[in-house]
Every structure is written in structure tokens, then in C-alpha cells.
N, C-alpha and C positions, 0 to 999 in steps of 0.2 A: 504494500500500500504506500503510495507516494504522499508524503506529508506536504501540506499546503503552507507556504510561507505567509505569515500573517501580515496584514496591512498595518499602517501606522496612522490611521485616521485620528486617533485620540490626541496625537501631538498637534495636529492641525486645529483640533477643538480648543486645546489650551492656548494655542497661538491666538485664536479668535478672542478668547477670554482676556488675554493680555492686551490685545489691541483695543477692545471695547472698554476695558478697565482703564487703559491709558487715556482714552477720550473722556471717560468719566472724571478722572482727576484733573485733566486739562480744563474741562468746562468749569470745574469748581474753582480753578486757579486763574481762569481767563481774566477776571476782574482785577486781580493783583497786578497783571502786566500793564493794563491800561489805567490803573488807579491814579497815577500822578496826573495824567492828561484829563481824566474825568473830574478830579478835584478842581482843576483850573476851569474847565468848561462849565461844570455844573455847580460850582461854589460849595463843594463839600469840605467840611473840616475833618480832622482825624477821628473825632468821636463818632460822627455820622458814618464815616467809612467803616469804622469798627463794627457798628451795629449792622450795616449792610453786609459786611463780610460774614457776620455770625448768623444771618438769617438762614443760610443753607442748613446749618447744623441743627437749628431749632426743629425744622421739619424732618431732617434726616433721623434724629433721635426719636421723635414722636412716631415716625412711620416704620420703625424697625420691626416691631411685632406684627402689625397689619401687613407689611410687605412679606414677611415670612409665611403668614397665613395664605396670602394670594398665591405664592409659589406652590405651596402644598395643594391648594385647591385647583389651580388652573395649569400648572406645569411651568417649567423654567423657560422654555422657548418663547411661549406666547407672552408671559408677563415681562420677560426681559426685553422683548421687542417693543412693547408699549412703553416700557421704562426709557429705553434709548431714544425713541421718537419724541416723547414728551419733554425729557430734559433738554434735548437738542432744540426743540421748537422754542422753549422758553429762554434758552441761551440766545437764540437768534433774536427774540423779542427785545432783549436788553440793548440791542443796537438801535432801537427806535425811541429811546427815552430822552433824546437830546433836546426836544422841544419843551420839556418840562423844566420847572424851576422851583427853588425853595423846598418846602416840605413835601410837595407833590412828587418830586424826583426821588427823595429819600424813601417815601412810602412805596412808590412804584418799584424801585429797585429792590427794596426789602421783600416785597410781595413776589417778584419774579424769582429772586434767589430762594425764597421759601418754597415755591412750587418746584424748583429744580431739585432742592433737597428731598422733597417728598417723592419725586419721580425717581431719584437715584437710590432710594432706600433698599429696594430689592436686589440691587446689583451684586453686592458681595455675598449675601446669603445664597443667591443664585449661582455665583461662581463655585461656592463650596458644594452646592447641590449637584451641579453638572460634573464637577470633578469626582464626586462620590459615585456618580453613575458611570463615568467613562474610564476610570482608572482603577486598576487593582491596588490593594492596600500598600504594596511595596513601592509603588510609583507615586502614590498620592501626595507624599510630602514634597517631592520635586515639582509636581504639577501645581500644588498650592503656592510654593515659593515663587513660581514663575508669574502667576497672576497677582500675587501680593506685591511683587516688585514693580507693578504697573504704576504705583504712586511716584516712583522715580522715573520710570520710562516716560511718563507723561511730561515731566520736565525736560528730559533729554530730547524727546521727539518734538513736542509741541511748543515749548517755551521759545526757542529761537524763531520758529515760524510765527508765533503770535507777536513776538517783539518786533520782527521785521514788518509784519502787517500793520501794527499800531504805529510804528515809526514812519512807514511809507504812506499809509492811507488814513489811519486814524483808529481810535478805539471802537467806534461804531462798527466799522467794517470788520474789525477783529471778531466781534460777537457774531456778526452775520456769517462770516466764514466758518467759524467753529460750529455754529448751529447747522449750517448746510452740510458740513462733513458728517455730522451725526445722523441727520435725516437720511442721507445716502447710505450710511453704514447700517441703518435699520433694515433696509431691503437686502443688503449683503448677508446680514445675520439670518433673515428668514429663509434665504436660499441655501445657506451652508450649515446651519445648526439643526441637528436632529438627535433623538435618543439613539443609543447604540443599536438597538434592534431595527430602527427605521432608516438609518443612514444608508444612502445608495452606494457609498464607496467602501464600506467596511466588508470584510470577508468573514467566513465562519471561523477561521483560525484566530483572528483578533478578538472576535466576540467571545469565543470560548476562553481565550486567555484572560480577558477582562472579568468574565463571570466567575471563572474558577479562582481568580485572585481576590475575589471579594467585592468586585464592582457591582453596584446595584443597577443592573442594566434595565430593569423594569420600572425604575423610579418614575418616569413620565409616561410609561406605557399604560399604566392604570393607577388611579388615585386611590390610595388606601387611607381611609379616614380613621384616626384614633380618637375616640370620644372620651377617653379617660381625662378627667379634669386635672389640669396642670398648675393652675394659679396658686393653690395652697402651698406649693413647694417653693414659691418665690421667697417666702419668709425664711425658710431654711437656708436658702442660698445666701441671703443677706446676713444671716446669723453665723455663717462660717467665716472664721478668721482668715483661713487660707484663701477662700474665694474673694473676700472683700479686699485682701491685700493685692490679689491679682487684678481685681476691677479698678482699684484706685491706682495701682501701678500703670495700668493701661491708659487711664486718664492722663497721668503725668507724661507718659511717653508720647501720647498724641498731642500734648501741648507743643512739643517740638515739631510734630507733623504739621500742625496748623499754623505755626509761625512760618515755616517754609512755604506753605501753600498760599498764605495771605500776605503777610507783611514783609517777607524777605526781599522780593523785588523792589518794594517801596523803600526799604532800608538802603538798598544798593544805590537807588536814584537820589534819595533825599539826604541820606547821611554820608554817602560816599561819592556823590556827585557824578555818577555814571549816567550816560544817556540811556533811554529806554531800550534801544537796540542792544547796547553793550550789556545792560543788566539782564536781558533775556538770555544772551549767550553765556554770561558768567553764571547765572542761576543753574544752567544745565551742567556745569562742571561738578559742583557738589552732588548733583543728582546722579551722575555717573558713579560716584563713590558710594552713594546710598544704594543704588541698584546692585552694584557688585557685592556690597556687604549683606544685603538682604538674602541673596542666593547663598553666600558663604556661611551665614549664621546657621541655617538649617543643616547644611552639610557638616559644619563643625560640631553642632550639638549631637547629631547622629553618630559622628566619629567618637565623641566622648562616651556615648552609650556602648558602642562596639568595643571600646577599650576597657569596659567593665565599671565605669563610673556610674553612680546612682542617677536616677531620673532627675532628682533634685539638683545635683551638681551639673548635669548635662544641660539643663534648662537655665539655671541661674547664672552660670559663668558667662554665656554670651550677653545676657541682659545687663548684668552688673558692669561688665567690662565695656560694653557698648555705651551705657549711660555715662560712665566715667569719662570716656573719650569725648562724648558729645558736649560735656561741660566746657571744653576748650573754647567754645564760641564766646564765652565771657571775655576771653583775652582780646577780642576785637575792640573792646572798649579802651585798650591801652596801647594800641598800635596805630600808626598813621599810614603805613605802606599798604597800598591797594593789593599787592601781591600777597602780603601776609594775611590780610583779611580773607582773601579767597582761599588761601591754604588752610587757615583755621576753620573756616566754614565748611570746607571740604572734609576735614577731619571730623568735625561735628556731625556732618551728614553721614559719614561712614559709620560713626558710632551709633547714631540713631538707627540706621539700617541694620547694623549688627545686633542691636539689642531688641529689635522689633520682632520677636517670635511669640508674641502673645497668643495668636491663634493656635499655635502648636501647644502652648501651655493649657489653654482652656480645653483643648481636645483631650489632654491628659487627665484633666481634673473634673470635668463636667459629669454629673450623674448620667448614666446611660439612658435612664428613662426620660430625661428632658434635655437632650443635647441641643435641640433647636432653641428652646427657651433660654438655656444657659448662654448660648452663643449670642442671642439677641440682647440679653442683659449685659454681657461683656461688651458688645459693640455699642450699646447705649451709653454705658459709663465712659467708654473711650471717646465717643464723639460728643460728649458734653464739653470736652475741651475745645471743640469747634465753635461752640456757643460762647464760652467764657474767654478764651484766649484772644480772639480778635478785639473784643470789647475792652479787656483789661489793657492790652497793648495800646489801643487807641487812646484810652485815658492817660496812660503813662506818657505817650509821645505828645499828646495835646497839653498836658500839664507841665511837662518838663522841657519841651522843645527838643528832646534828645531821645535817641534809641538806647542809651546806656542802661537805663532802668529796665527796658524791655528785654534786653539780652540777659541781664541778671535774673529777671523773672523766669525766663525760659530755662536757664541753667539751674535755678533752684528747683524747678519741677523735676529735672533729671535726677537731682540729689534725692528728692522725695521718693522717686521710683526705686532708687537703689535701697533706701531704707525699707520700703515696703517689701522688697524681695528678700532682704537679709534679715529683717527683724519680724515682720508681720506674717508673711506667707508660711514660713516653716517648711515642713516636708511637703514636696509636691507629690500628690497621690490622688486617686479617684475618690471623689466625695460620695459617700453613701447616704442616700435619703432615708429618712424615717417614714414609715407608712402613715398615710393620712386617712383617718376614718371618715 
């Protein structure tokens, strides 16, 4: 009997997840590229800009659990397609607010960013869901690290493009371009994404390989509804010292994420005197470091496990060392050389990427009965940083006229993340639920 060589359609699927997730993060960050021009044209101060930056995360946090329910109810392909189309459409709409002034423009931009946040909420739970469907367990970590690295890929791929567009044509055209790309990508998604059993390009050997390795190939073929009540378990999650340490640690790590997504290009322009175009290209350099570190962190953590170290050591070492390295960004307050600033920010971005293995930790610790709900809570805590960080930095910059306090604030959160993992979390292990009557 001749064995059939398996196809590799699953790697194209994860490439699509990376591409769509890169667009996801780029649309979140599009406003930061054009922020300086928008402030001048629309009369926005730093506080107003901070609130507008935060609008995305208000909706993103609120929609996490509803987004997960939609995915389970209607399937990943359909919900994700609507998600891409809607966030892209409202990104495009941001290019048409130039005729507004005063409070009207703040309210309109806040509303548009809020809707984008709501539309993007299912994206990362869908990534995890599709990965579970398409990949055997032994490849799932690699697949997850690829789509997780999209937050840096977005900066590498799209920041120079958005900076050039803003510099050459204007901030309005930048939003229109990014929205149009996403709308086109929606139709590419619908034509290329299927469940493993429905994909026209997969052969029986690959399907068997995925299924025998633990891939949930029927995840979107039929919807299985579990009616067991889950909400009473939330209290138990919140009472767990280990899980609360992980949740708070993720919030602090995401403070760094949202600084880079929102205020970092503004910092380069306003505090370091770079042009918008140069800031866009410079912002991509630290992102390359973050992208590399994100991939390396999972590989290094798994290497420690293979060498016989405990799960606790294997997960904490990358997080603690990464957060320590990220604190070097505070050194930018004490140097004047543009080259040194870029070097320190690149190190900080590398550290942030190396320490960002929170999704791996929550998969190690979440109760088996409520993996989805635990992940939604983890993501909700983490993305509260997207609400608070832009506003706090806006007030610091507005009140002091400097970014020095802002960098110190971000560095302090990295320190708190270290304390959470060294002091609060304790042993990393699967949390066992108590039965609820």
C-alpha cells in the first residue's frame, strides 16, 4: 500500500490568521500614526486623544464574552468574516470626520473607535479556536506563537506604509486605505478559510494527522451546545491567588503593549522631534525585536521543560527576564542620542515580547471545565490596560508637558508584573474547581 504524502494546508491557515491579526492590530494603531496631524487639524489636546485612544478597549473588554458566545454559536469562519468587515468599515469611516469640530469630533471618534473595539473582540478567541481545530497538540504552540506575534508584525508590515500614506497624502487617506484593505481581505478570508473537513485543498493524510494528534476537526462542522451553567465559577477564579496574580500580571504586561500601540509614535514625533514618516519606520525597528522575541519565548520555555525544569520555572523565567529587560525604556529619559533611544526601545520591545507568554500560562492553569470563560476573563483583565493606559499617559503628558513620567509609569507596571509572578502566583498548576450545587 502506497502511503499518501500529507498536504500542509494548516500552515496556510495560520498564515491567514497572522495576516488578519496583523491588520487587526494595525487598525487599532492607525490613529497613533496620524495622531500628531489630527491634533493640529482637529484641535485635540493630549487628554482628549487619550480618551479617544482608550475607546477601543472599552468595547473590546465588554465584548469578550459575547464574542466568544457568537463563535461557539455560529462558527469561526462566519463570525470572523463579519468581524473583519465591520472593523474595517468603521476604520474607513474615521477618514471622514474632518468636517467636525470641538466636542463633536471627540464624541464621533470615540464612538467609531468603540465600535471597532466591539467588532474586533472575537478575533483572538477565534484564532485560538481555529488553531485548536486545524493543529495537532504538538504543533499548536508554534501555531499560537505565530498568530500572537501579529501584534509586532502589524508594526513591521503596516507602520511604514501608514506613515508614508499620512506623510504623503494625509491622515484621512490613511484611514480610508486601511479600511479598504480590510474590506478586500474579508472576501479573501471567505474564499480561503474552511474547517479541516470542508477545505478543498486538504488530503486525507493531513486530516488524519490533525485528528489523531488531537485537533478538533469537527469544531465548526457541528455546534455542540453545553448548557451547564458556568457563571458561578467566576467567583472561584477571582478567589484564586494564583489566577489573580496571572490576571493582574497580564494587565501590567499589556500596559507596555498599549503604550507601543498608542503613544509610542507620538512620543517619537513630539518628544524626539522625528517626522511622521521617520517615526513610522523607527517604530517598526523595535517591533522586529518584539516579533523575534515572541517566537523565541515559547521555544525557550518548551526547551526548559524538555531539560527537566518544572512548569513553574519554565513559564516564569521568560516572563520575569523579559519584564526586567523591558524596564530599560526608562533610560530614554536620561539620554539625548536618537540612536540610543531607538536601541533602548528596541531592547524594551524585545523584553516585552519575550515575557508575553500569558496565553500559554492560562492554558496551563485554567480549569478544564471552563477554558473558554477563563480565557475570556484573562483577556478582559489584560485589555483593561487598553482603557487605562492611554488615558493615564494623556494626563501625564498634558500635565507635565513631558513623556518622562509616562515612561516611568510604563516601567513601573513591568516591575509590578515581575512581583506578581515571583510573589503572588506561586506554583503554576491546573486550578481545580469546587463543585457548585
